[in-house]
C-alpha positions in Angstrom: 123.3 62.3 128.4 120.0 61.8 130.3 120.0 58.4 132.1 117.1 57.1 130.1 118.3 58.3 126.7 119.5 55.8 124.1 120.7 58.6 121.8 121.5 62.2 122.9 122.5 64.8 120.3 124.0 68.0 121.8 124.9 71.1 119.8 125.2 69.3 116.5 126.6 71.4 113.7 127.0 70.0 110.2 128.5 71.9 107.2 129.4 71.3 103.5 132.2 72.8 101.4 130.7 74.3 98.2 132.0 76.2 95.3 131.0 79.5 96.9 132.5 78.5 100.3 131.4 76.6 103.4 127.8 76.5 104.5 126.1 75.2 107.7 123.2 72.9 107.0 122.4 71.8 110.6 123.0 74.6 113.1 123.4 73.5 116.7 120.5 71.1 117.4 119.8 69.1 120.6 117.7 65.9 120.5 117.3 62.9 122.8 115.4 59.6 122.3 114.7 56.9 124.9 114.7 53.1 124.2 111.4 52.0 122.6 110.2 55.5 121.8 109.5 57.1 118.4 110.7 60.6 117.7 109.3 62.4 114.6 111.4 64.9 112.7 109.3 67.2 110.5 109.9 70.3 108.4 110.0 71.5 104.8 112.5 70.1 102.3 116.0 71.4 102.9 115.5 72.1 106.6 118.2 69.6 107.7 116.2 66.4 108.6 118.1 64.0 106.4 121.4 65.6 107.1 120.8 65.0 110.8 120.1 61.4 110.0 123.2 61.0 107.9 125.3 62.6 110.6 124.1 60.0 113.1 125.0 57.3 110.7 128.3 59.0 109.7 127.2 58.8 106.0 127.9 62.4 105.1 129.4 62.7 101.6 133.2 62.7 101.9 135.1 65.0 101.9 132.6 67.8 101.5 130.3 67.0 104.4 131.7 67.5 107.9 130.5 67.4 111.5 131.6 70.8 112.6 130.8 70.5 116.3 128.7 68.9 119.0 128.2 65.4 120.2 126.2 62.3 119.2 126.2 60.1 122.2 124.9 56.5 121.7 125.5 53.8 124.3 128.3 55.7 126.0 130.1 56.5 122.8 130.4 59.7 120.9 129.5 58.8 117.3 130.8 62.1 116.0 134.3 61.3 117.2 134.2 57.5 116.7 136.9 56.1 114.3 135.3 55.0 111.0 136.1 51.2 111.5 134.3 51.2 114.8 131.4 53.2 113.3 131.1 50.6 110.5 130.7 47.9 113.2 127.7 49.8 114.6 126.1 50.6 111.3 123.5 48.0 110.3 124.0 46.2 113.7 123.1 48.6 116.6 121.9 51.5 114.4 120.1 50.9 111.1 118.5 53.2 108.5 115.7 52.8 105.9 116.5 55.2 103.0 114.0 57.2 101.0 114.2 55.4 97.7 114.7 51.6 97.8 115.5 51.3 94.1 118.6 53.5 94.6 119.5 52.0 98.0 119.5 48.4 96.7 122.2 47.3 94.3 120.5 46.5 90.9 123.1 43.9 89.8 122.9 41.7 92.9 120.1 39.4 93.9 118.0 40.1 97.0 119.4 37.1 98.9 123.0 38.2 98.4 122.3 41.8 99.6 120.3 40.7 102.6 122.8 38.0 103.5 125.6 40.5 103.5 124.0 42.5 106.2 124.1 39.3 108.4 127.6 38.2 107.4 129.2 41.6 108.2 128.1 41.3 111.9 128.1 37.6 112.6 129.9 34.3 112.0 127.0 32.2 110.9 127.4 29.3 108.4 126.0 30.0 104.9 123.0 27.8 105.5 122.1 29.7 108.7 122.5 33.0 107.0 120.1 32.0 104.3 117.6 30.7 106.9 117.7 34.0 108.8 117.1 35.9 105.5 114.1 33.8 104.5 112.7 34.2 108.1 113.1 38.0 108.0 111.5 38.3 104.5 108.6 36.2 106.0 108.3 38.6 108.9 108.0 41.6 106.7 105.2 39.7 104.9 106.8 39.1 101.5 105.1 36.2 99.8 107.2 33.3 98.5 110.4 34.5 100.3 112.5 31.6 99.0 111.7 32.7 95.4 112.3 36.4 96.2 115.8 35.6 97.5 116.8 34.7 93.8 115.3 37.9 92.3 116.8 41.3 91.4 115.4 44.6 92.8 113.8 45.6 89.4 111.7 42.4 89.5 109.9 43.6 92.7 107.2 46.3 93.1 108.0 49.5 95.0 106.2 48.2 98.1 108.1 44.9 97.9 111.4 46.7 97.6 110.6 48.8 100.6 109.8 45.7 102.6 113.2 44.3 101.6 114.9 47.5 102.9 113.0 47.1 106.2 114.1 43.5 106.4 117.7 44.5 105.7 117.6 47.3 108.4 116.1 45.0 111.1 117.7 41.6 110.4 120.3 42.3 113.1 117.7 43.6 115.6 119.2 47.1 116.0 118.6 49.3 119.1 117.9 52.4 116.9 116.1 52.6 113.6 116.2 55.7 111.4 113.4 55.8 108.9 114.0 58.6 106.3 110.7 59.1 104.4 110.1 55.4 104.3 106.9 55.7 102.3 108.0 58.1 99.6 106.6 57.3 96.1 104.3 54.6 97.4 100.5 54.8 97.0 98.4 55.5 100.0 97.3 51.9 100.7 100.9 50.6 100.5 102.0 53.5 102.8 99.6 52.4 105.5 100.8 48.8 105.2 104.5 49.8 105.5 104.0 52.1 108.4 101.9 49.4 110.2 104.6 46.9 109.6 107.4 49.1 110.9 105.3 49.9 114.0 104.6 46.2 114.7 108.3 45.2 114.3 109.4 48.1 116.5 107.1 47.0 119.3 108.2 43.4 118.9 111.9 44.3 119.0 111.7 47.1 121.6 113.9 49.4 119.5 113.8 53.2 119.3 113.0 55.0 116.1 113.5 58.3 114.5 110.9 58.9 111.8 111.6 61.6 109.2 108.5 62.6 107.2 106.6 65.6 105.8 103.3 63.9 106.7 102.0 65.3 110.0 99.2 62.7 109.9 101.8 59.9 110.0 103.5 61.8 112.9 100.2 61.9 114.8 99.6 58.2 114.5 103.1 56.8 115.1 105.2 59.1 117.2 105.6 59.7 120.9 107.4 63.1 120.4 107.9 65.4 117.5 110.7 67.9 116.7 110.0 70.6 114.2 113.0 71.8 112.1 113.3 75.0 110.1 116.4 76.2 108.2 118.8 73.9 110.0 117.5 74.6 113.5 114.9 73.2 115.9 112.1 75.6 116.5 109.8 73.4 118.6 109.8 70.0 120.3 107.0 68.5 122.4 105.1 65.3 123.1 103.0 64.6 120.0 99.6 65.2 121.7 100.8 68.4 123.3 102.2 69.8 120.0 99.0 69.1 118.1 96.8 70.4 120.9 98.9 73.6 121.5 101.5 74.4 118.9 103.4 77.5 120.1 105.7 78.5 117.3 104.3 80.3 114.2 106.0 77.9 111.9 104.5 74.9 113.6 101.1 76.5 113.5 101.6 77.1 109.7 102.4 73.5 109.1 99.4 72.3 111.0 97.1 74.7 109.3 98.1 73.4 105.9 96.7 69.9 106.6 93.3 69.2 104.9 90.5 68.9 107.5 87.3 67.0 107.3 85.3 69.9 108.7 86.8 72.5 106.3 84.7 74.1 103.6 84.8 72.1 100.4 86.9 73.5 97.5 88.6 76.2 99.5 92.3 76.9 99.4 94.5 75.5 102.1 96.4 78.1 104.1 99.9 78.5 102.8 103.0 79.7 104.8 103.9 83.0 103.2 107.4 83.8 101.8 110.2 81.5 100.8 112.9 79.8 102.8 116.1 81.9 102.4 119.1 80.4 100.5 121.4 78.6 102.9 124.1 81.2 102.2 121.7 84.0 103.3 120.7 82.5 106.7 120.7 85.1 109.5 121.9 84.5 113.1 118.6 85.7 114.5 115.1 84.1 114.0 115.1 82.6 110.5 111.4 82.2 110.3 111.0 85.9 111.0 113.5 86.5 108.1 111.2 84.6 105.8 108.2 86.7 106.9 110.0 89.9 106.3 110.1 90.8 110.0 113.2 91.9 112.0 114.9 88.7 112.9 117.2 90.2 115.6 120.9 89.8 115.8 121.2 86.9 118.2 119.9 83.3 118.0 116.7 82.9 120.0 117.1 80.3 122.8 114.9 77.2 123.2 112.8 77.6 126.4 110.6 75.1 128.1 107.2 76.6 127.7 105.4 73.6 129.4 106.7 70.3 130.8 108.6 68.7 127.9 107.5 71.4 125.4 110.4 73.4 124.1 110.0 76.3 121.7 112.3 78.9 120.1 111.8 82.0 122.2 111.2 84.8 119.7 108.3 87.0 120.8 107.0 87.7 117.2 106.6 84.0 116.6 104.6 83.2 119.8 100.9 83.7 120.5 100.0 86.9 122.4 99.1 85.1 125.6 102.4 83.3 125.5 104.3 86.5 125.0 102.4 88.0 127.9 103.4 85.1 130.1 107.0 85.4 129.1 106.9 82.3 126.9 105.8 80.2 130.0 
């Protein structure tokens, strides 16, 4: 693991047992993140972003989901091999996660105060009065009005934005070193999305924690992340500092994602460019370039390696996916 890395994922492979046999959903990815930094994970639905997050948290569905190989090193420990009781001690304490839909993540039959207090009690020995004080303080910090009253309410009594703020409070109440935010603004209106993202960013800076942000929104990535990793069909196809990736995307899939973003200078009422083809079924994935498979090109018989095309800018080295000048330079 690099000296400066808080989390280092090496060769992670994750699979699921299905009725038609085992399938591999995450196929040998490498990722690192340093303390205080934000890494964005982007890609279409089904590319393996959330499965990667659940693997870090060891929350894969049991017994069907399995880590098949690789290492997830965090603070000198391999989370992939850590006994579950030790992993439970880290979860919610040193590593926390904000889930996509707060209404399903929160227990509908328990009050907010009980659920938030449980996150404190599991990792500390505070007296009940101190636990409640910390909960009220955290609700105040995530800008929930009348926090004392909210402690006695049920999730269905809160708006979507309020529930998401409760989830943020629950994830951050123990000041974790790493926060995983999996589509934290799904189903929220644009104004509330901006408030939630600003809140997460402010708390991250205040606490100095690292964050993995999973989203489909490249605009969010551009505003909040230091680095971005692009996933396709269970693999990383490109990773770079965020400014570098937006200025010079090298892989055809990344260029397709960026081209699909509406632009202020585009001609009004014109169709946005769409990536052609369809993602293959997971049971039909090839060993070669999977994006070439989608485009109907020869994907080759071996997996393309990730090469460093520029300092800190890694891309899957498959000539048909690179710009002509990059191919001429040997991907350099």
